[in-house]
N, C-alpha and C positions, 0 to 999 in steps of 0.2 A: 826713301821708302816707296815701294811700288803700290799704286792703287789696285785694290782687288776688284775683280769683275763679278764675283759671286759671294753671296753672304748666306749664313744660316738663317733660319726663320727668326730666331731670337735677335740676331744682329740686324736683320731687316726691320724688325719691330723697333728696336732701339734707334736705328737710323732715322726712322720716321717719328720717333717720340711716342710710339703707341705701346700698349701692353701686348704681350705675345698673343693672348687670346683675341684681342681686337684685330691684330694683324692677320692671324689665321682666318678670321671671318672674311676679311678681304680676299685672301688667297683662295679659300674654298668657294667664295662667290664668283671667282673668276675675274675679279677686279684687278688684281696684281698677279701677273703670270709667273710661274716658277718652272724650274727644270729639275729632273731627277738625275743624280749621278751616283752610282754605286749604292743605291738605297737611301741616299740623303736627298731631301728636298731643299733646293737652294733658290735664292732669288737674285737676279742680276741687278747690278747698279743701274743699268739702263731702265729696267722695269720700275725701279723705285723712282728714278728721275721722271719717267713718263707719267707715273701716277701723280706726282706732285705737280707737274706741268698741267695735267688734266684738271686737278683741283683748282689751280690758279685760273685756268681758262673758264671753268664753270663759275667761279666766284665773280669774275669780271662780268660774265653774262648776267648773273643774278643782280649784280650791282647796277648795271645799265638798265635792267628791267625795273628795278625799284625806283630809280631816278625817273624813268619815263612815266611810271604810274603816279609818282608824286607830282610831276609837271601836269599830267592830265587832270589830276584832282584839283590842282590850283586853278587851271583854266576853267574847269567845270564849276568851281566855286566862285569864279569871277575875280580871284586874287590877282591874276596877271593883269587885268584891266585896271585895277586900283593903283597899280604901281607906276 
């Protein structure tokens, strides 16, 4: 089977595990780019993969920031000195 390059809005939503309405919010907000072909709005596999990669990158940044804040709190409370 050949991997498809373009998916319908419903297929894009299903691929990401989102509702169609939730996916369309991302599309209309410009978060996930789409293309128009013959009156049909389609989303590319690359756009879906890029969106997921961005989510993962953002989550790693948030995780590092939370860790840094916890460490700063521990140092501020003197917990690091007690150990």
